Backbone as CSV, one residue per row, in Angstrom:
resi,resn,N_x,N_y,N_z,CA_x,CA_y,CA_z,C_x,C_y,C_z
1,UNK,98.804,80.801,97.913,98.147,82.060,98.146,97.663,82.101,99.600
2,UNK,97.951,83.194,100.295,97.530,83.311,101.687,96.159,83.968,101.772
3,UNK,95.446,83.662,102.829,94.126,84.239,103.049,94.229,85.298,104.131
4,UNK,93.707,86.507,103.842,93.689,87.576,104.840,92.477,87.399,105.725
5,UNK,92.664,87.573,107.018,91.553,87.466,107.958,91.231,88.853,108.478
6,UNK,89.998,89.268,108.291,89.527,90.548,108.793,88.818,90.277,110.115
7,UNK,89.349,90.825,111.225,88.715,90.543,112.516,87.335,91.170,112.617
8,UNK,86.422,90.451,113.210,85.062,90.943,113.432,84.989,91.493,114.852
9,UNK,84.462,92.717,115.018,84.390,93.257,116.375,83.474,92.419,117.260
10,UNK,83.898,92.229,118.512,83.124,91.415,119.445,81.836,92.115,119.852
11,UNK,81.908,93.399,120.115,80.717,94.142,120.509,80.888,95.600,120.131
12,UNK,79.818,96.338,120.196,79.849,97.748,119.838,79.366,98.572,121.015
13,UNK,80.084,99.629,121.273,79.726,100.508,122.367,79.941,101.945,121.907
14,UNK,78.889,102.727,121.854,78.989,104.112,121.431,78.465,104.987,122.556
15,UNK,79.370,105.754,123.143,78.962,106.646,124.221,79.932,107.812,124.298
16,UNK,79.476,108.892,124.863,80.319,110.063,125.042,81.076,109.995,126.355
17,UNK,81.963,110.954,126.553,82.751,111.039,127.780,82.099,112.064,128.709
18,UNK,81.466,111.637,129.784,80.771,112.571,130.665,81.701,113.585,131.326
19,UNK,82.997,113.307,131.344,83.949,114.240,131.948,84.527,115.245,130.949
20,UNK,84.099,115.154,129.684,84.624,116.078,128.676,84.093,117.488,128.950
21,UNK,84.977,118.484,129.011,84.531,119.832,129.389,83.650,120.526,128.353
22,UNK,83.694,120.092,127.091,82.916,120.768,126.058,81.525,120.162,125.906
23,UNK,81.448,118.857,125.687,80.144,118.246,125.383,79.541,117.480,126.546
24,UNK,80.264,117.328,127.645,79.795,116.646,128.859,79.140,115.289,128.565
25,UNK,79.700,114.585,127.577,79.234,113.236,127.289,78.179,113.117,126.210
26,UNK,77.680,114.230,125.690,76.674,114.136,124.624,77.365,113.815,123.302
27,UNK,76.633,113.219,122.411,77.172,112.857,121.110,76.629,113.797,120.042
28,UNK,77.403,113.997,118.999,76.920,114.757,117.854,75.845,113.911,117.161
29,UNK,75.061,114.493,116.250,74.024,113.703,115.568,74.569,112.465,114.857
30,UNK,75.748,112.595,114.254,76.338,111.444,113.565,76.672,110.335,114.567
31,UNK,77.302,110.704,115.676,77.648,109.713,116.693,76.426,109.080,117.326
32,UNK,75.398,109.903,117.563,74.177,109.395,118.192,73.442,108.403,117.296
33,UNK,73.579,108.551,115.977,72.856,107.658,115.068,73.656,106.408,114.702
34,UNK,74.909,106.329,115.110,75.742,105.190,114.725,75.214,103.859,115.237
35,UNK,74.599,103.843,116.394,74.098,102.572,116.929,73.040,101.970,115.995
36,UNK,72.228,102.835,115.383,71.245,102.351,114.409,71.937,101.795,113.169
37,UNK,73.009,102.441,112.755,73.763,101.972,111.592,74.377,100.607,111.871
38,UNK,74.966,100.445,113.035,75.639,99.194,113.386,74.663,98.013,113.430
39,UNK,73.456,98.256,113.952,72.491,97.170,114.104,71.493,97.070,112.952
40,UNK,71.691,97.841,111.900,70.763,97.813,110.768,70.809,96.464,110.053
41,UNK,69.637,95.907,109.726,69.628,94.648,108.966,70.145,94.842,107.533
42,UNK,70.249,96.088,107.074,70.727,96.381,105.717,72.235,96.635,105.658
43,UNK,72.904,96.587,106.806,74.336,96.854,106.839,75.104,95.749,106.120
44,UNK,75.989,96.138,105.221,76.819,95.164,104.519,77.938,94.705,105.432
45,UNK,78.139,93.404,105.500,79.186,92.831,106.336,80.286,92.174,105.507
46,UNK,80.070,92.069,104.190,81.018,91.422,103.297,81.098,92.231,102.008
47,UNK,82.238,92.191,101.330,82.331,92.882,100.042,81.415,92.239,99.014
48,UNK,80.877,93.067,98.134,80.036,92.577,97.046,80.511,93.197,95.739
49,UNK,80.213,92.516,94.640,80.623,92.964,93.317,79.447,92.841,92.358
50,UNK,79.263,93.877,91.557,78.249,93.840,90.500,78.971,94.046,89.184
51,UNK,78.933,93.050,88.337,79.603,93.129,87.041,78.917,94.184,86.174
52,UNK,79.658,94.818,85.275,79.053,95.816,84.387,77.865,95.222,83.626
53,UNK,76.726,95.901,83.678,75.525,95.458,82.981,74.692,94.447,83.739
54,UNK,75.213,93.915,84.832,74.475,92.919,85.598,73.556,93.604,86.606
55,UNK,72.357,93.065,86.811,71.458,93.669,87.799,71.684,93.148,89.221
56,UNK,72.528,92.130,89.379,72.662,91.542,90.712,74.072,91.669,91.277
57,UNK,74.120,91.765,92.599,75.370,91.824,93.350,75.731,90.417,93.817
58,UNK,77.035,90.112,93.795,77.513,88.821,94.272,78.521,89.044,95.387
59,UNK,78.418,88.243,96.449,79.390,88.326,97.540,80.722,87.791,97.045
60,UNK,81.797,88.510,97.368,83.145,88.050,97.044,83.975,88.102,98.329
61,UNK,85.112,87.484,98.300,85.966,87.445,99.483,86.690,88.779,99.665
62,UNK,87.183,89.017,100.877,87.975,90.213,101.139,89.222,90.204,100.262
63,UNK,89.841,89.042,100.106,91.049,88.944,99.284,90.753,89.328,97.835
64,UNK,89.652,88.798,97.286,89.297,89.138,95.911,88.986,90.622,95.761
65,UNK,88.299,91.203,96.736,87.941,92.616,96.625,89.185,93.504,96.689
66,UNK,90.104,93.201,97.616,91.324,94.004,97.717,92.221,93.813,96.497
67,UNK,92.287,92.593,95.985,93.065,92.349,94.761,92.478,93.115,93.580
68,UNK,91.157,93.146,93.480,90.498,93.857,92.372,90.768,95.367,92.455
69,UNK,90.667,95.920,93.665,90.937,97.342,93.839,92.382,97.657,93.447
70,UNK,93.322,96.841,93.914,94.736,97.063,93.603,94.989,96.967,92.100
71,UNK,94.374,95.981,91.458,94.552,95.793,90.017,94.018,96.989,89.229
72,UNK,92.824,97.450,89.587,92.232,98.584,88.880,93.019,99.872,89.121
73,UNK,93.518,100.050,90.347,94.344,101.229,90.626,95.627,101.193,89.805
74,UNK,96.255,100.035,89.730,97.494,99.924,88.951,97.251,100.195,87.477
75,UNK,96.172,99.641,86.932,95.852,99.889,85.516,95.656,101.379,85.251
76,UNK,94.906,102.041,86.137,94.640,103.467,85.940,95.915,104.291,86.085
77,UNK,96.725,103.961,87.084,97.967,104.721,87.283,98.921,104.522,86.109
78,UNK,99.058,103.285,85.643,99.936,103.021,84.498,99.481,103.790,83.259
79,UNK,98.166,103.909,83.070,97.634,104.569,81.880,97.656,106.093,81.982
80,UNK,97.647,106.642,83.201,97.454,108.087,83.338,98.520,108.824,84.143
81,UNK,99.560,108.164,84.544,100.601,108.814,85.336,101.361,109.815,84.477
82,UNK,101.568,111.015,85.004,102.307,112.065,84.301,103.643,112.249,85.027
83,UNK,104.714,111.834,84.366,106.028,111.955,84.990,106.613,113.350,84.791
84,UNK,106.483,113.873,83.568,107.064,115.185,83.257,106.071,116.048,82.481
85,UNK,106.195,117.346,82.685,105.415,118.317,81.914,106.059,118.460,80.538
86,UNK,105.324,119.053,79.578,105.916,119.221,78.245,107.238,120.002,78.245
87,UNK,107.425,120.880,79.240,108.675,121.647,79.304,109.815,120.871,79.964
88,UNK,109.550,119.593,80.357,110.578,118.747,80.947,110.624,118.746,82.462
89,UNK,109.792,119.561,83.104,109.776,119.621,84.573,109.160,118.338,85.131
90,UNK,109.822,117.705,86.098,109.327,116.489,86.725,108.201,116.827,87.684
91,UNK,107.040,116.147,87.527,105.889,116.405,88.396,105.368,115.150,89.091
92,UNK,105.512,113.975,88.477,105.059,112.700,89.063,103.635,112.804,89.607
93,UNK,102.669,113.024,88.729,101.276,113.206,89.126,100.387,112.090,88.587
94,UNK,99.403,111.744,89.403,98.349,110.798,89.006,97.035,111.528,89.257
95,UNK,96.455,112.074,88.204,95.313,112.974,88.338,93.953,112.312,88.154
96,UNK,93.901,111.066,87.750,92.615,110.445,87.429,91.996,109.665,88.581
97,UNK,92.675,109.580,89.703,92.157,108.869,90.874,92.378,109.729,92.107
98,UNK,91.403,109.677,93.015,91.520,110.400,94.276,91.291,109.465,95.440
99,UNK,91.470,109.996,96.644,91.343,109.174,97.844,90.627,109.966,98.916
100,UNK,89.632,109.361,99.531,88.921,109.967,100.647,89.187,109.128,101.882
101,UNK,89.789,109.738,102.892,90.130,109.029,104.126,89.011,109.190,105.149
102,UNK,88.993,108.304,106.124,87.964,108.328,107.163,88.443,109.110,108.373
103,UNK,87.506,109.646,109.106,87.847,110.462,110.265,88.088,109.632,111.527
104,UNK,87.835,108.346,111.487,87.953,107.518,112.687,89.394,107.128,113.006
105,UNK,90.306,107.354,112.079,91.691,106.968,112.306,92.427,107.952,113.202
106,UNK,93.534,107.508,113.727,94.381,108.357,114.570,95.201,109.309,113.699
107,UNK,95.898,110.230,114.328,96.783,111.129,113.594,97.862,110.343,112.861
108,UNK,98.356,109.281,113.495,99.395,108.471,112.869,98.874,107.775,111.618
109,UNK,97.649,107.248,111.686,97.047,106.608,110.511,96.850,107.642,109.404
110,UNK,96.380,108.822,109.786,96.199,109.894,108.803,97.503,110.285,108.135
111,UNK,98.570,110.371,108.917,99.887,110.720,108.382,100.357,109.657,107.389
112,UNK,100.247,108.373,107.781,100.694,107.293,106.897,99.844,107.211,105.631
113,UNK,98.531,107.423,105.780,97.651,107.421,104.608,98.053,108.529,103.652
114,UNK,98.269,109.724,104.195,98.662,110.868,103.369,99.973,110.592,102.640
115,UNK,100.956,110.062,103.349,102.242,109.750,102.735,102.106,108.698,101.635
116,UNK,101.293,107.680,101.876,101.107,106.618,100.886,100.436,107.157,99.626
117,UNK,99.359,107.916,99.818,98.617,108.462,98.679,99.498,109.408,97.876
118,UNK,100.220,110.281,98.554,101.108,111.219,97.858,102.255,110.491,97.154
119,UNK,102.758,109.393,97.747,103.856,108.665,97.105,103.412,108.011,95.802
120,UNK,102.106,107.748,95.680,101.578,107.210,94.426,101.395,108.302,93.372
121,UNK,101.470,109.560,93.799,101.308,110.679,92.870,99.922,111.293,92.872
122,UNK,99.021,110.797,93.721,97.662,111.343,93.759,97.673,112.763,94.319
123,UNK,96.969,113.647,93.641,96.802,115.005,94.155,95.440,115.172,94.819
124,UNK,94.450,114.414,94.371,93.102,114.513,94.927,93.010,113.652,96.188
125,UNK,93.232,114.293,97.326,93.195,113.599,98.602,92.434,114.458,99.597
126,UNK,91.491,113.861,100.310,90.734,114.615,101.307,90.404,113.697,102.469
127,UNK,90.040,114.306,103.571,89.657,113.581,104.757,88.276,114.059,105.159
128,UNK,87.378,113.154,105.493,86.000,113.539,105.786,85.867,114.319,107.091
129,UNK,86.903,114.313,107.926,86.828,115.027,109.203,86.965,116.520,108.973
130,UNK,86.111,117.257,109.595,86.161,118.715,109.496,86.122,119.316,110.899
131,UNK,86.950,118.798,111.790,86.959,119.286,113.160,88.220,120.049,113.434
């Protein structure tokens, strides 16, 4: 079994572009508050898992967390995938799971995410960016 390594960022720098013609380097409220989020002592740096009924969270590895997500997605898709409508029309839909993408990705990442989610049959797909 191979171990996935998630790179840790060396440093964080949040600033606007002073040459931008619209905002002249100012940040939106979300961008301006990110530095507090990054340096918060409450920020999670590792995946955690809380078993059903348990009051405590346990740290797990990135590999275990990604494997668990993949396993649960596969179980749900296998149980709820709709290949055909009652009239025989092929639809290939997975209606019980959705996906919310992040706004920090590039257009290329957004395109690949959209293609991947749609290829699984998910119809509930959204992106948090509203710009």
